[in-house]
Phi, psi and omega in degrees: 000131181268141178271138177279131181284129179277147174236147184239146179287161178297325179295318179296316180298319179297313179297319180296316180293325179293328176303318182284312186282320188259326185265351175085011176287150173278160180299313178299320179298310182294320181294323177293316183289331180265352181060047174233161180289147180297321182298316179297316180296319177299320179295318179295319180296315180298318179294319179295320177300317179296318180295321179293333179277355175105357180283139177269116182285158179274333180271190178299135182276161180257319185268148179299326180296315180293327177297317179295320178298316179298318179297317180292322178295321177295321179294319178299315179300316180296316180295324178293322177295317179297320179297318179296320178296317180296323178298315180295319180296319179297317179297319178295316180295321179293318179293325177294319178295322179294321180295324181288327182282345181277000000 
């Protein structure tokens, strides 16, 4: 029989990690009371600590600020790619115009 993998919302993960970091619960205590695995909770706590220190995580973020940072970084990357395409197109059009005038 296969077990269905549970998924947790970002809000739940944030609250669970805050129990450990802010409320003083131990990881085993919090994991038992929330009915989640200790390993998962430790990972969430570690991720929240990293986010609070200013590091941008590669996985799904927990805090709204880090989520906004990830969205803005993705937008910057897309705009930079579009800018590079426009530069190449402009160069092609300019070289084509020069060929016609000769």
